[in-house]
N, C-alpha and C positions, 0 to 999 in steps of 0.2 A: 126762393130758388127759382121759381117759375119766371119771376120778373127778371132775374139775372139772365136766364136762358133767352128770353125775348130781346134783351139788350144785345147779347152776343149775336143773335140772328140778324138784328138790324145792322150791327157793325160789319158783319160778313157780307151783308147785302151792299153796304156802302163801298167796301173795299173791292168786292168782286164784280160790282156793277150789274148784278142779276135782277131779273124781274119776276114777279109772281105770275105763275101760269094757271090757266083753268085746268080742271081735272083731265080732260081729253088730251090737251097738249103736254101735260105733265106725264101722262101715260106714254106718249110718243118718246119723251126724253127718257123715260124709265126703260122702255123697250130698247131704245138706241144704246143706252149704257150697258144693259144686260147683253145685248148682241155683241158689243165690243169684247166683254168678258168671255162669252161662249166661243166667238171666233178666235180670239187669242188662244184659248185653251185648245180647241180642236185642231187648228192648222198652224199657228205660229209657235205654240209650245210643243206641237207634235203629239198631242194626246192621241190622235187617231193611229199614229204609228206604234205608240206604247201600248194601246189597246189591242191592236192587231197582233203585236208580239205576245201579249198575255193570252189571248184567245187561241192563237196558232199552236201554242205549247200544249194545249189540251185538245188539240185536234179540230178546232173550229176555225176555218180560214175564211174570213170575210174580206174578199179582195178589194171591195169598194173602200175599205178603211185605208187602203194604200194610196188613195187619190191625194195628191199634194198640189199645192199652189206655190207659185214662185213668191219670193219675199216681197216684191213690188206690188204684186196683187193683193197680198195681205195688208200692206201698208195703205193701199188705196181703199180697201174696204173699211179699215179702222178709221181712216181719215174721213171718209164719207159720213160715218156715224158721229164723229167729233164735230163735224161741220153742222150736222142737224142740231145737235145739243147747243152749239155755240149761237146759232141763228135763232133758236127758240128762247134760250135763256137770256141772252144779252141783246138789248135793244139797239136799234140803229143810232139813236141819240138818247141821252139821259134827260128826257123832257116828258111832259104829260102826254104830248101828242103821240109818242112812240111807246107808251106804257103797255099797250096791248100788241100782240103779234099782228102784223099787217101785211099788205100786198108785197112790199119790198122784201120782207123776211121770207115769204113763201117763194119769191122769185129767186133769191139767193140759195134757198134750200134746193130748189129744182136744179139750178145751175150746178150746185155742188154735187148732187147725185149723178147728174148727166156726165160731168167731167171725170168724176172718180170711177164710175162704173164703165165709162168708155175705156179708161186705161185698164181697168180690170180685165176686160174682155180683149182689149187690143194688144196688151203686152206680150202674150205668148207668140204672136206672129212677128212682133217687132224683135223679140229676143231671138227668133229663128233666122230672120234675114236682115235686121237692122235697117229697114227701109222706112224713110219718113214721108208721109203724104201731106198734101196741102191741107186737108181737113184736120190733120193732127195739130197744125199751127193754131186753128181756131179754138180747139179744145184746151191747148196748152195755155193760151192767153187768158181764157176764162178761168181756168184752174188757178192760175197765178192771182187773178183778181179775187176769187172767192176765198182763197187762203189769206190774202192780205187784209181783206175786209173783216174776216172773222177774227184775225189776230188783233185788228184795231179795236174791235168791239170788246174782246176779252182782256186784252193786255193794255191797250192804249195806243196813242199815236206814234210814240217814239220808234219802236221797232219796225213797223211798216215803213215809216219815212226813211229809216236807215236802209231798209231793203230796196226801196225805190231808187235811192242814190246809187247803190251798188249795181242794180239792174240797169239803170240808165248808162252807167259807165260801160257795163258789159255789152249792151246792145250796140252802143257807138263803137266800141272796140272791135266788134265782129262785123262792122259795116252793115248793120241792120239785116243780117242774114237770119231770117226768122226760122228757117229750117234747122239751122245749127242751134239756134236758141231753144227750139222746141225739143230737139233730141236731148240736149244737155239739161234742161231744166224740168222736163216733164216725162220723157220716155226713159231716159237712161238713169243710172243710179247716182245722179247728181242732182242739183236743184231741190225741188220739193221732196223727192224721195232719196236724198243723200244720206250719209252716215247718221246724222242726228236723229231723223225720224225711224231709221232702222233700229238704232240702239234703243229708242224709246219703245218701240213695239216689241222688241225681242226681250230686253232686260228690264227697263225701267217700269214697264206696266206690271210686271210680276211683283215688283216691290210695292208699287202703289196698291196693287190688289192685296198684298200681305198687310200693309199698313192700314188699309181701310177695315180689314177684319179685326186687327188688334184694337183699333179705336172703337169699333162697334161692340165687340164682345166684352169689353171692360178691362182689357189689359193695360191701357193707357191710364185709366182711372186708378188702377191698383198702384202702378208706379208712382203717380203723383201723391196719392194718400199715404203710401208706405214712406216716401221721402219726408212728408210733412210730420208723420208720426215719429220717425227717427230723429229729425232735427228740430222740430217745431218748438220743443220746450227749452231749447238752448238759446243763448243770446244770438239774435239774427237768424234764428232757425228757419223761419219761413222763406227768407231770401236765399239761404244756402240750400234749402230743399228745392227751391225753384231752379237753381243752377243745375243740380244733379238731376232732378226729374226731367227737365227740358233737354238736358244732354242725352239722357236715355231715350226720351220720347223722340228726339230728333233722328234716332237710329231707325225709326220706323215711319216718320211722317215726311221728312225731306222738304218741308216748306216752313220757312220762318214765321210767316203770318199765321198759317194754320196751327202751328205749334203754340204761338201766343194765344190764339183764341180757344185752344183746348186746355192746356195746363194753366194758362193765365187767369181763367175763370175761377181757379181754386187758389192759386198762389198770390195773385195781386191783392184781393181783398184781405187775405191773412197777413200779408206784408204790412199793409196799412194799419190793420188792427194791432200789429206788433209794435207800431210806432214809426214806421218809415214814412217820410213825406211822399205824396203821390208821384212826384217827379223822380223819386228814386225807385219806388215799387214799380213804377210803369217802365223804367229803364232796364231793370234787372232781368225781367222776363224776355224781352226782345233780344238782349244780348245772349242769354242762355239758349234761347230758341234758335237764333241765328247760327250758333255754333253746332247745332244738330246736324247741319249739312256737312260739317267738317269731321263728324264722329263716326269712326268705324263701329260696327261692320256695315251698316247701311248709310252711305253718305248721300248727298244730293244727286239728282240726275245727272249733273255735269261730270261727276267722277266716273260714271259708266262711259260717258262719251270720251273722257280722258283716256280710259283704258283702251278704247277703240283706236283713238288717234295715235296713241304711242305704241300700240302693238304690245302692251304689257297686260298680263291678265288682271282682272279686277282683284283677285285675292292678294296680289302683290301691291296694288294701289293702296288698299286698306292698311297694309303693313307700313307702307311709306307714310301713311296719314297718322299713325298712332302717336308719335311724339308731338307733331304739331297740335293735335287735338288735346293732348294732355296739357300742353303749355297754355293753350287758349283757355281751357276751364280753370287751370290753376291761377291764371291772371284774374279772371272774373271772380274767383272764390277770394283771392287776396284782397281785391278792392272791396268786396262786400264785407269782409272781415274787419277792414279798416273803418269803413263807414259806420258799421255796427258799434264799434268801440267809440268812435267819435261822438256818435249820437247817444251813447250810454244806454243802449236798448237791452231789455231783459228778454228772456224766453217767455212763451205763452204757457198758460196752464195746461197740464197734460190732459185735462178733461175735454179740451177742444179736439182731441185726436183719438182715433181708435188705438187700443193697446198694441204695442209692438209685437207681442206674441201672436196676435191675429194674423199679422202680415208674414211673420216668420212661418207660421203654419201654412200660409198660402203661397209661400216663395216659389213653389213649383210652377206657378203662373208664368214665371220668367223663362221657363224651359224652351219655348219657341226662339227667344233671342239667343240662348246658349246654342241651340241646334243650328241656327242660321250662321252663327259665328264659326263654329266648328266645320260646318259644311263648306263655307267659303274658304276657310284657311286650308282645308284638305284639297281644295282645287276643284270641288264639284261646280259645275257651271252655275253662274249667279242665278239665273231664272229658275233652274231646278232646286237650288238651295232655298229660294224664297217660297216656292210652292210646297216643297216638302215640309218646311217649317210651318206653313199654313195648316196642314193636317194636324201636326202636334198642338198648335194653338187652339184649334177647334176642340180637340180632345180634352186638353187641360181645362178649357173654359166650361165644358160640360161638367167635369167632375168637381169643379170648384163651387158649383151652385149649392148653397146651404139649404135651399128649399127642396131639394131632391135628396131623399134618404139614401145612406149608404156609408160605409166605413171609409172615410176620406183617406186615411193613411194606407189602407189596403189598395185602394184604386191608384193612389199616387205611386206606390211601389210597382204596380203593374205597368203604369205608363212608362216609368223609368226603365224598366226591364224591356218593355216592347220597344221603346226608342233605341235603347242600346243594341238590341239584337238586330233591329232594322238597319243600323249603320255598320256593325262589325261583321255581319255575315249570317250564315245558316244557323238558326236556333229554333226553327218552327216547331219541333216536338215540344219544347218548353212552352211556346205560346199556346199550343193546342191544350196542353196540360193546365195552363192558367185559365183558359176559357172553361174547361171542364170543372175546375175548382170553383169558379164563379157560379156555374149551374148548380153544383152541389150546395154551396152556401146559400144560394138563392132559394133552393128547394127546402133547405132546412131553416130558412129564415134567420140566418145567422150572419150579421154584418152586411148582407147583401140582399136587396130586394129586386124583383123583376121590374125595373123602372128604367128611366132615361139613362142613367149612369151605367147600368148594367148593359143596356142595348148598345150604346155608343162604344163601350169598351169591348164588348164581344165582337162587334163588327170590325173595329180596328185590328184586333188580335187575329181573328180569322182571315182577314184580308191580307195582312202581312204574312201570316203563316202560309197561306195558299200561294202567294207569289214567290216565297222563298222555296217552297216545295217543288214548284214547276221550273225553278232555275232562272227566275227573272234577274236581269242585271241590277246592281244596287241603284243606279241612277234612275232607271225605269220604275223600280219599286218605290223609291222616295217620291218621285213625281206623281205616280198613280195614287199613293197614299194621300197626298195633298188634295188631289182632284176628287177622289172618292170620299175624302173627309167632308167636303162640301155637301156631296150628295147624302152621306150619312147623316149629317146635321140637319139637312132639310127633312129627311124622312123621319127621323126621331122627333124633330120639332114639330112635324105635322100631326103626329099621333099623340103628342104629349098633351096632358090635360092640366099640367101645373103652370103656375105663373112663370117660373124660371125657364121652363121648357118652351113656352110660347115666345118668351123674350129672345131666346137663343135662335128660334126659327126666324124671327123678324130681323135679328142682328145679321144672320147669315144672308138672308135675302137682300137686306138694305146694304150690306157690305159690297155686293156685286154692283149695285146701282151706284153707290158712292165712288167706287174705283173708276167707273166710267166718267162720272162728272168731274172728279178730281183731275183726271188726266187731260181734260180739255185744254187747259192753259199750257201745260208742258208740251203736249203734242203739237199745238199750233205754233208755239215758240220754236220748236225743233223744225217744223216744216218751213217756217219763215227764214230761220237761220240757215237752213239748207240752201235757200236761194242765194244767201250771201256767200255761202261756201261755193256754190256753182259759179257765181259771178267772179270769185277770186280764181278759181281754177280755169275757167274758160278763157280768161284774160291773161293768165300768168302772173296776176298781181300778187298772189299769195307769196311767191318767191321774191319778186322785185321790191315789194313794199318794205320787207325787212331790211334790205340794203339802204333804202331811202331813209328810213327812221334812223339807222345806225349813223348815216352820213349827217343827218339833221342834228344829232346829239354829239357830233364830233367824236364818235367812238368812246364817249365817256360812259362807262357801265352804270354808275350811280345816277347819272342824269337820265339815262335810258330807263332805269328801273323806276325813278320818280315819275317820269312821264307816263310810263305804262300804268302805274298805280293810279294817277289822276284820270287817265283815259278809261280805266276800268270802272272806277267809282262813278264817274260822270255817266258813262254808258249804262251802269246798273241802276241808275235813278229812274230810268224809264224802260228798261229792258230786263226780262226775267233772268235769273242766274244762268240757266242753261244757255240762252241765246248770248248772254254776256260772255260766258266762257268760250262759246264757239267762235265769236267774232275776235275776241282778244287772242285766243290761241292761234287763230289763222293769221292775224295781222301783227300783233305785238310779240308773241312768243318767238317767231323766227328771227325777229330782230335781236332779241335777248340772246338767243341761241348763237347767232352769228358773232356776237360781241365776245363770247367766251369759248367758242367751240374748239379753239386751238390751245386753250390753257388747261393744264392738269388741275384738278381731276375731271374737269368738265368734258375733256375730249375722250374720256374713257367711256366704254359702254356700260349700261346697268348690267351687272353680272347675270349671265343666262339669256340676255337679250340683246338685240342689235342697237337699241335706242340709246343715244348718247346721254349721259348724266346731265349735260347742259339743258337738253330738251326737257327732261323730267322736271328739273328745277324751274325752268321757265314756265311750264304748264301749271305747276303748283302755285307759282307766284301770281299768275292772272286768275287762277281759280279762286284763291283766297280773297282777292280784292273785289272780284265780281259778287261774291256772297256777302261781303261786308257792306255792300251798297244798301242792303236792306235796313241797315241802321244808321246809315250816313245821311245827315240832312243836306239838302232841304227836302227831299222826298221821303226817304226812310219809312217805307210802309210798315215794317215790323214795329218800329218806334211809335208810329202813329196809332197802331192797334193797342200797344201797351199804354200809351197816354190816354187813350179813349177809355179803356177798361179802368184805369186808375183815376180818371177824372183830373188829370194834371195838365200842366202847360206843355204843349208839344215841343217847343224849342228847348226848354230846360230838360225835358225827358230825353230828346235826341242827343243833346250835348253830353248828358250824363252817360248815355249808352256808348258814346264814342270813347269816353273815358274808360269805362268798365271794360270795354272790348280792345284796349290798347295792345293786348297781346296779339290780336288779330292784325293790327296795323304794322307792328314792328317785326312780328314773327317771320313773315315771308322774306324779310331782308336777311334775317339770321339764318334761316334754312337755306337760302340761296347761297349764301357765302360759306356755309358749313353743311354741304350736301350729305355728309355722313349721317346727319340727324334723320334722314329718310330711311335709314337702316338698309333697304334693298340695294343702295348704291355701294355698300362695303363689300369687297371681293374676298378680303382675308381678315377674319375676326381674331386678331392678335390681342394680347393683354393691353398693349398700347392703344389700339384702336378702340377697345371697349371702354378704356379709361377716358379716352377723348370724348366719346359719345356721352358718358356720364357727366363729365365736366361741362360739356356744352349745355346739357339739360339743366344742371344745377345753377350754372352761371346765368342762363336765360331766366330761370325762376327768380334768382336774386335781383336781376334787372327789373322784373315785374314787381317784386316786393318793394324795391326802391321807388319805383314810379307810383305804386299805390300809397306809400307813405308820403311821397312828395305831393301828389295831387290832392289827397284827403287831409294832409297836414296833421296826421295823428300817429304818434308812436309813444305809448305810455303818457301821453298828454299832447297838447298842441305844440307843434314846431313853429319857430319863428319863420318868417317869410324868406329871409336870406338863406337859411339852411335848407328850406323846401326847394328853392330855386337850385342850389348847389346840387342837391340829391337828384333832381330831374335832369340837369345838365349832365351830370356824371353817369346817370342811368342810360341816357341815350347814347353817350360815348361808349359805355360798357356793352352796348348791343353788338359791338364789333367782337365781343367775347375775348378781347385782349386781356391776358392775365393781369397785367399791371393795372389796368383800369378797373377790372373787376374786383381786384384786391382793394383799390382805393375806395370803391363803393362799399365794400364790406366793412371797411374801417369807419366810414362815415355813418353806416347803420349802427354798428356796435358802439360808436362814440355817443350817439344820441340816446341809445337804449340803456347804456350803463351809467354814463355821467352827464347826460343831457341837462338834467335839472341843475347840477352844480355849475355847468358852464353857461347857463341861461339860455340854452337852445330849446329846452322843453319846458312848457308851463303846464302844471297839473290841473289848473282851473279849466272848466268846461265853458 
């Protein structure tokens, strides 16, 4: 196991381009990462305001807590810490000469700090009088330089080169007016500090924070091992477990490659042991992991930016994503099922896995994901939902530790009651009574001992009860419970003398560091993409480019969609998902919108919002293909990670991944032409409309089943080539969901399944 851990570390290093740092510089990175978390909590998440509210209700008024910073100042501070991490961890070039941190790195760190803190202190006066000085130009140009260089080191050349092209066009378009450039790209809320970075600091970091904790405190391992225990003994079980576990893990990681490197270390070796060839085992995991960014309730970072761009709350975006996500994973599952039957694989012995009853007993560990889903659907702000679920995650992680004594069922019941009361309203007398009960049982030494489980539970119960008693709002209570949950975990962990307690202390501390490090790539991608957004808005190109693209494709919608798909996939080969979505949503989505904006139902607004259905459909279209670039060759980083872990050929692995993810490639066309599948686009839920949505879903799954049979060539036996081709052709035609073509496809499937052998279509031999 240790050897496997070392291999994964090496693979992470290759993919992320990081270098090994000496202890002192590693401490600088650690401090920078922790400062990001502390600053986000204090000022960006408004912990100071919530704390002031709590204290003022008991007569303690600490006015200094009311000190606030403007959002641009917060973004500048966070970006300063991100730049320090980037320049220390990522070398100037990947060669022996730049293996150690050198003068050039320190120069860039100094320039980063100077430009970001200059803006930090300069911004209040700019916001007051909107005056731009000559010295601002110098700082703006250096800021652009350090952001692009850091992006190049962390992400690669492609995104900075794209940014430079857009910046060059913008500078020429404004006749080299550097004062205008400075105001737009550096001082105002465009350019570096545009919507993408704002969304990253306000919303996405909260979910990165939440995800880092879930990974470190063992919830991700629980999900993976549970799915393996549930499906592992069945035919193709390890692969099917990988699909489901990676989908669930994607709800908290948001990164295809990171997901492969976590769940893949468990699932890929088991898939190989179950009999899957390396090129199949290495393809299943990337496909399942990539879909995690499409899976509600926590999708990829781009989904939060989509919500901001469209002016539709995130809780509505995740509802719109439900059917597409189900279709995607249904497609992957169907392909795996066909491959399993084709290969004639059996399940693995149950002795390889922990008994299911163990995981059922521990199922309360999934409570944080339930909580965050309910919170988001109820309309609680996304970052509040993430932080409040973090408190529950810490609580259940502590009581799940078998090495700490205590009646598990009793503690689980108390957690469930406490969580319910926290959400629904005042019930603090019951919480106080539960705390007293724990004290009594502890004193009598019945089912409870005065140990870590007791301390963490008592702290949470009393804290929730106290805040409800003083009349705190639900949002502030949820938020404060999450933040104080971190503090409680550190305190209880620090005084713990058990192995499990020390592990929880380390996990809590390391999660804060990991969140800062993990956010480096997405923050830099957002800052760089903001420069593209600024270039498009300063020149007006964002509006005119759509018309040009529509003219170029002759107004043909299908041609425009195909061009958009190709553009998104190519761009995604060198640009992270977030930046890809920002570029395509600004460049391509308007063109698609213009092509259908006058056609029903696209010209109708999303019910309850002013956003046209055409715009929502266009944004989802580019969002999907930007994500699928992670598994699309020739780059396909997620497929590369999967092939490396499986020890298979990269190209065969990547091509298999494309086949298994076929739902992701044809799905966006289906959803675009049938926007009712987004659910939130339906204004009147009649029986006819409900039947239409059900038909759309079932017909789409039939299309995927036909494709899985056609591509794998297996349906109760081997299909002959001519019939396979016929199935594939009809399946692609049936993607129009035309009832006649769908019916023809169903007839083809039933014919092969029922009388295929008699007709010579199916051969039973393997």
